[in-house]
N, C-alpha and C positions, 0 to 999 in steps of 0.2 A: 482479550483484545476487543471483543464486541463487534467484530467485523467479519463478513464473509466475502471471499474473493471468487470471481467467476471468470471464465474465458470470454473474451469479446474480440472477435476477428483475430484470434490466435494470441492475443495479449492478456495479461492479468489485469482485471478490472475490479474495483470495489463494487460489489453487487448489492450488499445490504450492510448498513452500519447503524448501530444503536446510538441515538443522540446523547445518551448519558455515558457512553463509553469513553475511555481515555483516548482512543484513536480518533474519535469524532472531535473531541475537545482539542486535540492536537492539530486538527485541520484536515483530516481525511474526509472525503465526501463521496456519496454514491455517484458512480459514473467515472471517478478518477481512474485513469489508466496508469499502471505502475511502469515507469521507465527504468528506474535504477533503485537499488537498495544498497546503502552504504557505499555509493560510488560505483558499484558493479552493475553493468547493463543487464537488464532482464528482458531479452527480446521476445520470449514466448511464455505462454501460461505454464508449460512444462518446466521451463527454467525457473519460474517462480516457485512451483511446487518442490523443485529440487533444492532450492536455496534454504539453507539451515539458519533460522533466526536464533541467535543465542539467547538463552533465558537470562533474565535479570540484567539485560543490557538494552539501552535505547538504540534505535535504528533510524537512519535518515532515509526516507522514501522520496525519490524524485518522481513527481506525478504530473500527468497532463490532464487538466481539468476540463469540465464541460464548457467553461468560458474561453477555451482555446489557449490558455496560458499554462506554462510550466512553472511548478513551484516545488520547494523542498519542505517536507513535513517531518519533524522529529517525533517518531512514534515511541511512546513509553515502553518500558521493559515489559516483556511477557512473563507472567507469573506462572 
């Protein structure tokens, strides 16, 4: 995926992302806070860690960006 997630005030946050990664090209950026995955609310970093991303399947991340706006990002399949 080319991205590392870190806890930020108890939430899952994009901490590091490689610009050539599929996740970056899909629209994830450093500092994005993960609100939902595939419509399921992810209230804590632990919930994010517990969420099982299915391999070979795209996932929709709802994120809150540094610009103060919420957006949906279709993240490519994990290989």
